[in-house]
MIGU-36175 format. One record per residue: residue in one letter; x, y negated, z of N, C-alpha, C, O in turn. Coordinates in steps of 0.2 Angstrom, whole numbers, padded with zeros to 4 digits, always signed. Layout:
AXYZXYZXYZXYZ...
//
This chain:
X+0272-0496-0257+0266-0501-0257+0260-0498-0259+0260-0495-0265X+0255-0499-0256+0248-0496-0257+0245-0501-0263+0245-0507-0262X+0242-0498-0268+0239-0501-0274+0232-0500-0273+0229-0494-0273X+0228-0506-0273+0221-0505-0273+0218-0509-0279+0220-0515-0280X+0213-0506-0283+0210-0509-0289+0203-0506-0290+0201-0502-0286X+0200-0509-0295+0193-0507-0296+0194-0503-0303+0188-0502-0306X+0199-0500-0305+0200-0496-0311+0197-0490-0310+0198-0486-0305X+0193-0488-0315+0189-0482-0314+0193-0476-0317+0199-0477-0318X+0190-0470-0317+0194-0464-0318+0196-0464-0326+0201-0461-0328X+0192-0468-0330+0194-0468-0337+0199-0474-0338+0200-0475-0344X+0201-0477-0333+0206-0482-0334+0204-0489-0336+0208-0494-0338X+0198-0491-0334+0195-0497-0336+0193-0501-0329+0189-0497-0325X+0194-0507-0328+0193-0511-0322+0185-0512-0322+0182-0514-0327X+0182-0511-0316+0175-0512-0316+0174-0519-0313+0175-0520-0307X+0171-0523-0317+0171-0530-0314+0165-0531-0310+0165-0536-0306X+0160-0526-0310+0154-0527-0305+0157-0526-0298+0154-0529-0293X+0162-0521-0297+0164-0520-0290+0168-0526-0288+0168-0528-0282X+0172-0530-0292+0175-0536-0290+0170-0541-0288+0171-0544-0283X+0164-0541-0291+0159-0546-0289+0156-0544-0282+0155-0548-0278X+0155-0538-0281+0152-0535-0275+0157-0537-0269+0155-0539-0264X+0163-0536-0270+0168-0537-0265+0168-0544-0263+0168-0546-0257X+0169-0549-0268+0170-0556-0267+0163-0559-0264+0164-0564-0261X+0158-0556-0265+0151-0559-0263+0148-0555-0257+0142-0556-0255X+0152-0551-0254+0149-0547-0249+0154-0546-0243+0158-0542-0243X+0153-0550-0238+0158-0550-0232+0158-0543-0229+0163-0541-0226X+0153-0539-0228+0153-0533-0225+0157-0528-0229+0161-0523-0226X+0157-0528-0236+0161-0524-0240+0168-0526-0239+0173-0522-0239X+0170-0532-0239+0177-0535-0238+0179-0532-0231+0185-0530-0231X+0175-0532-0226+0177-0529-0220+0179-0522-0220+0184-0520-0217X+0175-0518-0223+0176-0511-0224+0182-0510-0228+0186-0505-0226X+0183-0514-0233+0189-0513-0237+0196-0514-0233+0200-0510-0234X+0196-0519-0229+0201-0521-0225+0203-0516-0220+0208-0513-0219X+0197-0513-0217+0198-0508-0211+0201-0502-0214+0205-0499-0211X+0198-0500-0220+0200-0493-0223+0207-0494-0225+0211-0489-0224X+0209-0499-0228+0216-0500-0231+0221-0500-0225+0226-0497-0226X+0219-0504-0220+0224-0504-0214+0225-0497-0211+0231-0495-0209X+0220-0493-0211+0221-0486-0208+0225-0482-0213+0229-0478-0210X+0224-0483-0219+0229-0479-0224+0236-0482-0224+0241-0478-0224X+0237-0488-0223+0243-0491-0223+0247-0488-0217+0253-0487-0217X+0244-0488-0211+0247-0485-0205+0248-0478-0206+0254-0475-0204X+0243-0474-0208+0244-0467-0209+0249-0465-0214+0253-0460-0213X+0250-0468-0219+0255-0467-0225+0262-0470-0224+0266-0468-0227X+0262-0475-0219+0268-0478-0218+0270-0483-0224+0276-0484-0225X+0265-0486-0227+0267-0491-0232+0269-0497-0229+0267-0499-0223X+0273-0501-0233+0275-0508-0230+0271-0514-0232+0272-0519-0230X+0266-0512-0236+0262-0518-0239+0256-0515-0243+0256-0509-0245X+0252-0520-0246+0247-0518-0251+0247-0523-0257+0249-0529-0256X+0246-0520-0262+0245-0523-0269+0238-0523-0271+0236-0518-0273X+0235-0529-0272+0228-0529-0274+0228-0531-0281+0230-0537-0283X+0225-0527-0285+0224-0529-0292+0217-0533-0293+0212-0530-0292X+0218-0540-0295+0212-0544-0295+0210-0545-0303+0214-0548-0306X+0204-0542-0305+0202-0543-0312+0199-0549-0313+0195-0552-0310X+0201-0552-0319+0197-0558-0322+0197-0564-0318+0191-0565-0315X+0202-0567-0316+0202-0573-0312+0201-0579-0317+0204-0579-0323X+0196-0583-0316+0194-0588-0320+0192-0595-0317+0193-0595-0311X+0191-0600-0320+0189-0606-0317+0183-0606-0313+0183-0609-0308X+0179-0601-0314+0173-0601-0311+0173-0597-0304+0170-0598-0299X+0178-0592-0303+0179-0589-0297+0185-0589-0293+0186-0586-0288X+0190-0594-0295+0196-0594-0292+0195-0597-0285+0199-0595-0281X+0190-0601-0284+0189-0604-0277+0187-0598-0272+0190-0598-0267X+0183-0594-0275+0180-0588-0270+0186-0583-0269+0187-0580-0264X+0190-0582-0274+0196-0578-0273+0201-0580-0269+0204-0577-0264X+0202-0587-0269+0207-0590-0264+0204-0590-0257+0208-0588-0253X+0198-0591-0256+0195-0590-0249+0196-0583-0247+0197-0582-0241X+0195-0578-0251+0195-0571-0249+0202-0569-0247+0203-0566-0242X+0207-0572-0251+0214-0570-0250+0216-0573-0243+0220-0571-0240X+0214-0579-0242+0216-0583-0236+0214-0579-0230+0218-0578-0225X+0208-0576-0230+0205-0572-0224+0209-0566-0224+0211-0564-0218X+0209-0562-0229+0212-0555-0228+0220-0555-0227+0223-0551-0224X+0223-0561-0230+0230-0561-0229+0232-0562-0222+0237-0560-0219X+0228-0566-0218+0229-0567-0211+0229-0560-0207+0233-0559-0202X+0224-0556-0209+0224-0550-0206+0230-0545-0207+0233-0542-0203X+0232-0544-0214+0237-0540-0216+0244-0543-0213+0248-0539-0210X+0245-0549-0213+0251-0552-0210+0251-0551-0203+0257-0550-0200X+0246-0552-0199+0246-0551-0192+0248-0544-0190+0250-0543-0184X+0246-0539-0195+0248-0532-0193+0255-0531-0196+0257-0525-0195X+0259-0535-0199+0266-0534-0201+0266-0532-0208+0272-0530-0210X+0261-0532-0212+0261-0530-0219+0262-0536-0224+0260-0541-0223X+0265-0534-0229+0266-0539-0235+0260-0538-0239+0257-0532-0240X+0258-0543-0243+0252-0543-0247+0254-0546-0254+0257-0552-0254X+0253-0542-0259+0255-0544-0266+0248-0543-0270+0244-0539-0269X+0247-0548-0275+0242-0547-0280+0244-0546-0287+0249-0549-0289X+0241-0542-0290+0242-0541-0297+0237-0544-0301+0231-0543-0300X+0238-0549-0306+0233-0552-0310+0236-0552-0317+0241-0552-0319X+0231-0552-0322+0232-0553-0329+0229-0559-0331+0223-0560-0331X+0233-0564-0333+0230-0570-0336+0224-0569-0341+0225-0565-0345X+0219-0573-0340+0213-0572-0345+0216-0575-0352+0218-0580-0352X+0215-0570-0356+0218-0572-0363+0213-0571-0368+0208-0567-0368X+0214-0574-0374+0210-0573-0380+0215-0571-0386+0220-0575-0387X+0214-0566-0389+0218-0563-0394+0214-0562-0400+0209-0559-0401X+0217-0566-0405+0213-0566-0412+0218-0567-0417+0224-0567-0416X+0216-0568-0423+0220-0569-0429+0225-0576-0428+0230-0576-0431X+0222-0581-0424+0226-0587-0423+0231-0586-0418+0235-0591-0418X+0231-0581-0414+0237-0580-0409+0234-0578-0403+0228-0576-0402X+0238-0579-0397+0236-0577-0391+0236-0583-0386+0241-0587-0386X+0231-0585-0382+0231-0590-0378+0229-0588-0371+0225-0583-0370X+0231-0591-0366+0229-0590-0359+0226-0596-0355+0228-0601-0357X+0222-0595-0350+0219-0600-0346+0224-0602-0341+0227-0598-0338X+0225-0609-0341+0230-0612-0337+0227-0614-0330+0224-0619-0329X+0227-0609-0326+0223-0609-0319+0228-0612-0314+0234-0611-0315X+0226-0614-0308+0230-0617-0303+0232-0611-0298+0228-0609-0293X+0237-0607-0300+0239-0601-0297+0241-0602-0290+0242-0598-0286X+0243-0608-0289+0246-0610-0282+0241-0609-0277+0242-0607-0271X+0234-0610-0278+0229-0609-0274+0229-0601-0271+0226-0600-0266X+0231-0597-0275+0232-0590-0273+0238-0588-0270+0239-0584-0265X+0244-0591-0273+0251-0589-0271+0252-0591-0264+0256-0588-0260X+0249-0596-0261+0250-0599-0254+0248-0594-0249+0250-0594-0243X+0244-0589-0251+0242-0584-0246+0245-0577-0247+0244-0573-0242X+0249-0576-0252+0252-0570-0253+0259-0570-0253+0262-0575-0254X+0262-0564-0253+0270-0564-0253+0272-0563-0260+0278-0564-0261X+0268-0562-0265+0270-0561-0272+0264-0560-0277+0259-0558-0275X+0266-0562-0283+0261-0562-0288+0264-0558-0294+0269-0560-0297X+0261-0553-0296+0263-0549-0302+0259-0551-0308+0253-0550-0308X+0262-0554-0313+0259-0555-0319+0259-0549-0323+0264-0548-0327X+0253-0546-0323+0253-0539-0327+0252-0540-0334+0250-0546-0337X+0253-0535-0338+0253-0536-0345+0249-0531-0349+0248-0531-0355X+0246-0526-0345+0243-0520-0348+0236-0522-0351+0233-0517-0354X+0234-0528-0351+0228-0530-0354+0229-0535-0359+0224-0538-0362X+0235-0537-0361+0237-0542-0366+0236-0539-0373+0236-0543-0378X+0235-0532-0374+0234-0529-0380+0229-0524-0378+0231-0518-0376X+0223-0525-0379+0218-0520-0376+0215-0516-0381+0216-0517-0387X+0211-0510-0379+0209-0505-0384+0205-0508-0389+0206-0506-0395X+0201-0513-0388+0196-0516-0393+0199-0523-0395+0195-0527-0397X+0205-0525-0393+0207-0532-0395+0211-0532-0402+0212-0527-0405X+0212-0538-0404+0216-0539-0411+0223-0535-0410+0226-0536-0405X+0225-0532-0415+0231-0528-0415+0237-0534-0414+0237-0538-0418X+0241-0532-0409+0246-0537-0407+0251-0534-0403+0250-0528-0400X+0257-0537-0402+0262-0535-0397+0259-0535-0390+0255-0539-0388X+0262-0531-0386+0260-0530-0379+0264-0535-0375+0270-0533-0374X+0262-0540-0372+0265-0545-0368+0271-0548-0373+0277-0547-0371X+0269-0551-0378+0274-0555-0382+0278-0560-0379+0276-0563-0375X+0285-0560-0380+0289-0564-0377+0288-0571-0378+0289-0575-0373X+0286-0573-0384+0284-0580-0385+0278-0583-0380+0278-0588-0378X+0274-0578-0379+0268-0580-0374+0271-0580-0367+0269-0584-0362X+0275-0575-0365+0278-0575-0358+0282-0581-0357+0281-0584-0351X+0286-0584-0361+0289-0590-0360+0284-0596-0359+0286-0600-0354X+0279-0596-0362+0274-0601-0361+0271-0600-0354+0270-0605-0350X+0269-0594-0352+0266-0593-0346+0271-0594-0340+0269-0597-0335X+0278-0592-0341+0282-0593-0335+0284-0601-0335+0285-0603-0329X+0284-0604-0340+0285-0612-0340+0280-0615-0336+0281-0619-0332X+0274-0612-0337+0268-0615-0333+0268-0612-0326+0267-0616-0321X+0269-0606-0325+0269-0603-0318+0274-0606-0313+0272-0607-0307X+0280-0607-0315+0285-0609-0311+0284-0616-0308+0287-0618-0303X+0280-0620-0312+0278-0626-0310+0272-0626-0304+0271-0631-0301X+0269-0620-0303+0263-0620-0299+0264-0615-0293+0261-0615-0289X+0269-0610-0294+0271-0605-0290+0278-0605-0288+0282-0605-0292X+0280-0604-0281+0287-0603-0280+0290-0597-0284+0287-0592-0284X+0295-0599-0287+0298-0593-0292+0300-0587-0288+0300-0582-0291X+0301-0588-0281+0303-0582-0278+0297-0577-0276+0298-0572-0273X+0291-0579-0278+0285-0575-0277+0283-0572-0284+0278-0568-0284X+0286-0573-0289+0284-0571-0296+0287-0565-0298+0293-0564-0298X+0283-0560-0300+0286-0553-0303+0283-0553-0310+0277-0555-0311X+0287-0551-0314+0285-0550-0321+0284-0543-0323+0288-0538-0322X+0277-0542-0325+0275-0535-0326+0277-0532-0333+0276-0536-0338X+0279-0526-0333+0280-0523-0339+0276-0516-0340+0275-0513-0335X+0275-0514-0346+0271-0508-0347+0276-0503-0351+0281-0505-0354X+0274-0497-0350+0278-0491-0354+0274-0488-0359+0275-0483-0361X+0269-0492-0362+0264-0489-0367+0264-0494-0373+0265-0500-0372X+0262-0491-0379+0260-0495-0385+0253-0494-0387+0250-0490-0384X+0251-0496-0393+0244-0495-0395+0245-0494-0403+0249-0497-0406X+0240-0490-0405+0239-0487-0412+0232-0489-0414+0227-0487-0412X+0232-0494-0418+0226-0497-0421+0225-0494-0428+0229-0493-0432X+0218-0493-0430+0216-0492-0437+0215-0498-0440+0212-0503-0437X+0216-0499-0447+0215-0505-0451+0210-0503-0456+0210-0498-0459X+0206-0508-0458+0206-0515-0456+0203-0515-0449+0199-0511-0447X+0205-0520-0445+0202-0521-0439+0195-0525-0439+0194-0530-0442X+0191-0522-0435+0184-0525-0435+0183-0526-0427+0182-0522-0423X+0182-0533-0426+0181-0535-0419+0175-0532-0415+0170-0531-0418X+0177-0529-0410+0172-0525-0406+0170-0518-0408+0167-0515-0404X+0173-0516-0413+0172-0509-0416+0178-0505-0416+0178-0499-0415X+0183-0508-0419+0190-0505-0420+0193-0503-0413+0195-0508-0409X+0194-0497-0411+0197-0495-0405+0204-0493-0406+0205-0489-0411X+0209-0494-0401+0216-0492-0402+0217-0486-0397+0214-0486-0392X+0221-0482-0399+0224-0477-0395+0230-0479-0391+0235-0481-0394X+0231-0477-0385+0237-0478-0381+0242-0473-0383+0241-0467-0384X+0248-0475-0384+0254-0471-0386+0260-0473-0382+0261-0479-0381X+0264-0468-0380+0270-0470-0376+0275-0473-0381+0275-0471-0387X+0280-0477-0379+0285-0479-0383+0289-0474-0386+0291-0474-0392X+0290-0469-0382+0294-0463-0384+0291-0459-0390+0294-0457-0395X+0284-0459-0389+0280-0455-0394+0280-0459-0401+0281-0456-0406X+0280-0466-0400+0280-0470-0406+0286-0469-0410+0286-0469-0416X+0292-0470-0406+0298-0469-0410+0299-0462-0413+0302-0462-0418X+0297-0457-0409+0298-0450-0412+0294-0449-0418+0296-0446-0423X+0287-0452-0418+0283-0451-0424+0286-0455-0430+0286-0452-0435X+0289-0461-0429+0292-0465-0434+0298-0461-0437+0299-0461-0443X+0302-0458-0433+0308-0454-0435+0306-0448-0439+0309-0446-0444X+0300-0444-0436+0298-0438-0440+0295-0439-0446+0296-0435-0451X+0292-0445-0447+0289-0446-0454+0293-0451-0458+0290-0453-0463X+0299-0453-0456+0303-0457-0460+0299-0464-0461+0300-0467-0466X+0296-0466-0456+0292-0473-0456+0297-0478-0454+0299-0478-0449X+0298-0483-0458+0302-0489-0456+0299-0493-0451+0293-0495-0451X+0303-0495-0446+0301-0499-0440+0303-0506-0441+0309-0507-0443X+0298-0510-0441+0299-0517-0442+0300-0521-0435+0298-0517-0430X+0302-0527-0434+0303-0530-0428+0301-0537-0428+0303-0541-0433X+0296-0539-0424+0294-0546-0423+0298-0550-0419+0298-0549-0413X+0302-0555-0421+0307-0558-0417+0303-0563-0412+0305-0562-0406X+0298-0567-0413+0295-0571-0408+0292-0567-0402+0293-0569-0396X+0289-0561-0404+0286-0557-0399+0292-0552-0396+0290-0549-0391X+0297-0551-0399+0302-0546-0397+0299-0540-0396+0300-0536-0391X+0296-0537-0401+0292-0531-0401+0293-0528-0408+0292-0531-0413X+0294-0521-0408+0294-0517-0414+0287-0515-0416+0282-0514-0412X+0286-0514-0422+0279-0511-0425+0280-0508-0431+0286-0508-0435X+0276-0504-0433+0276-0500-0440+0269-0499-0442+0264-0498-0438X+0268-0498-0449+0262-0496-0452+0263-0488-0455+0268-0486-0456X+0257-0485-0454+0258-0478-0457+0250-0476-0460+0246-0479-0458X+0250-0471-0464+0244-0469-0467+0242-0462-0464+0247-0458-0465X+0237-0461-0461+0235-0454-0459+0233-0449-0464+0232-0451-0470X+0231-0443-0462+0229-0438-0467+0223-0440-0471+0221-0437-0476X+0219-0444-0468+0212-0446-0471+0213-0453-0475+0208-0456-0477X+0220-0454-0476+0221-0460-0480+0219-0467-0476+0217-0472-0480X+0219-0467-0470+0217-0473-0466+0224-0476-0464+0228-0473-0461X+0224-0483-0465+0230-0486-0463+0230-0488-0455+0225-0489-0452X+0236-0487-0452+0237-0489-0445+0242-0494-0444+0247-0494-0448X+0242-0497-0438+0248-0501-0436+0249-0499-0429+0244-0499-0425X+0255-0499-0427+0257-0497-0420+0262-0502-0418+0267-0504-0421X+0260-0505-0412+0265-0509-0408+0267-0506-0402+0263-0503-0398X+0274-0507-0400+0277-0503-0395+0283-0507-0392+0284-0513-0395X+0287-0504-0388+0293-0508-0385+0299-0503-0386+0298-0497-0386X+0305-0506-0387+0311-0502-0387+0316-0506-0383+0314-0510-0379X+0322-0504-0383+0327-0507-0379+0328-0514-0380+0329-0518-0375X+0327-0516-0386+0328-0524-0387+0322-0527-0384+0323-0533-0381X+0316-0524-0384+0310-0527-0381+0311-0528-0373+0310-0533-0370X+0314-0523-0370+0315-0523-0363+0320-0528-0361+0320-0531-0356X+0326-0528-0365+0331-0532-0364+0329-0540-0364+0330-0544-0359X+0325-0541-0369+0322-0548-0369+0318-0550-0364+0318-0556-0362X+0314-0545-0361+0310-0547-0355+0314-0547-0348+0312-0551-0344X+0318-0542-0348+0322-0541-0341+0326-0548-0340+0327-0550-0334X+0329-0551-0345+0334-0556-0344+0330-0562-0341+0333-0567-0339X+0323-0562-0342+0319-0568-0340+0319-0569-0332+0318-0574-0330X+0320-0563-0329+0320-0563-0322+0326-0567-0319+0325-0571-0315X+0332-0567-0322+0337-0571-0320+0336-0578-0323+0338-0583-0319X+0334-0579-0329+0333-0585-0332+0328-0590-0328+0330-0596-0327X+0323-0587-0325+0318-0591-0322+0319-0590-0314+0315-0592-0310X+0324-0586-0312+0325-0584-0305+0319-0582-0302+0317-0584-0296X+0316-0576-0305+0310-0573-0302+0312-0568-0297+0318-0566-0296X+0307-0566-0293+0308-0561-0288+0310-0554-0291+0314-0551-0288X+0307-0552-0297+0309-0546-0300+0304-0543-0305+0300-0547-0308X+0305-0537-0307+0300-0534-0312+0295-0529-0308+0297-0526-0303X+0290-0528-0312+0285-0523-0309+0283-0519-0315+0282-0521-0321X+0284-0512-0314+0283-0507-0320+0276-0504-0319+0275-0501-0314X+0273-0503-0325+0267-0499-0325+0267-0495-0332+0266-0497-0337X+0268-0488-0331+0269-0485-0325+0275-0481-0325+0277-0478-0330X+0278-0480-0319+0284-0476-0319+0282-0468-0320+0287-0464-0320X+0276-0466-0320+0274-0459-0321+0275-0458-0328+0276-0452-0330X+0276-0463-0333+0278-0462-0340+0285-0463-0340+0287-0469-0340X+0289-0459-0341+0297-0460-0341+0298-0463-0348+0297-0460-0353X+0301-0469-0348+0303-0472-0354+0311-0472-0354+0314-0476-0350X+0314-0469-0359+0322-0468-0359+0325-0475-0360+0329-0477-0356X+0322-0479-0365+0326-0485-0366+0324-0490-0361+0329-0495-0359X+0319-0490-0358+0317-0495-0352+0322-0494-0346+0325-0499-0344X+0323-0488-0344+0327-0486-0339+0334-0487-0340+0338-0489-0336X+0336-0487-0347+0343-0488-0349+0345-0496-0347+0350-0497-0345X+0340-0500-0349+0341-0507-0348+0341-0509-0341+0345-0512-0338X+0336-0506-0337+0335-0508-0330+0341-0505-0326+0344-0509-0322X+0343-0499-0327+0349-0496-0323+0355-0500-0325+0360-0500-0320X+0356-0503-0331+0362-0506-0332+0362-0513-0329+0367-0517-0329X+0356-0516-0327+0356-0523-0325+0354-0523-0317+0356-0529-0314X+0352-0518-0314+0349-0519-0307+0352-0513-0303+0353-0508-0305X+0352-0515-0297+0353-0510-0292+0347-0509-0288+0344-0513-0285X+0344-0503-0289+0337-0502-0286+0338-0499-0279+0341-0494-0277X+0334-0503-0274+0335-0501-0267+0328-0500-0265+0323-0504-0267X+0327-0496-0260+0320-0495-0257+0319-0500-0251+0324-0501-0247X+0314-0504-0252+0313-0509-0247+0312-0507-0240+0310-0501-0238X+0314-0511-0235+0314-0509-0228+0307-0510-0225+0304-0515-0228X+0305-0506-0221+0298-0507-0218+0298-0513-0214+0303-0515-0210X+0293-0517-0214+0292-0523-0210+0288-0522-0203+0288-0527-0200X+0286-0516-0202+0282-0516-0196+0284-0509-0192+0281-0508-0187
//
C-alpha cells in the first residue's frame, strides 16, 4: 500500500502543506492524478493517507476531501486507508484526546489507523508512548463511532530519552529503539521499572555530565498488552511503524499470535 504524508526529511509533519491541500482544489487534483499513476506503475493495491492534526475546526473540510477522493480511488479499484493521530495534550496531569466524530471520516474510507508515534513527542512531557490506559479510553470511544472492522491499532518500534528536569517547549527528547534501550540498561546495570496502567517499561540514568535522564520504551509485555486489544475489540488489525527497525520482542509476540499474509490485489 502506498503511503502519502506531509512528513519532511527530518521526520516532522508540515501542517502548512496540509492546509494547502485542503484549501486548494487544483493541488488536490494533482495529488490524486500523481498518486493514481504511481499506484498503477508500482502495482499497489491501495493508498494510505496520513492526515495531520484533525480538529473540531477542520474535520468538516477533511470529510469533504475524503468523500471526493475516495470516490475516485474506489472507482479505480483501490482501497483507501487514513492514518490519524488523535489530538492530545500531554502534561503532568496526564494525557487527554479530543473526542471527534470519526464516523464522518470512516464512512468514506476502508480503514482508519490510529497511530501512536506522536503520543510522546520530542518536545512533549516525558511519558509512555501510546499508554494502554489511554488506548482503552480511545477504543471505547472509537468503536461507538466507527465500524470495528475498519479500525487498525498503530504501534511504534521506538522509545524516547528525555533529560530532566523537563522544561516545556525547551527540553527535547532523543529517539531510541527499544532494542537499544534494553541493551543500554543491561550494559549499565540500570534497573528497569514498569508502569502497569501504561503497560510500558522505563528507567532513569545519569550521563557523564551528571544530567538525569528518563527513558520510556516498549518490551514484550508492552506489545502483548496492545496486541490482545485487537481480539478484545474485534479490530481489523495492527499497523506497525516502522518495520525498517527490527524489534525482536515485538515480532516474537506478533508471530506467536498472527498468521501474516500478503493481501490480494483488488484491481
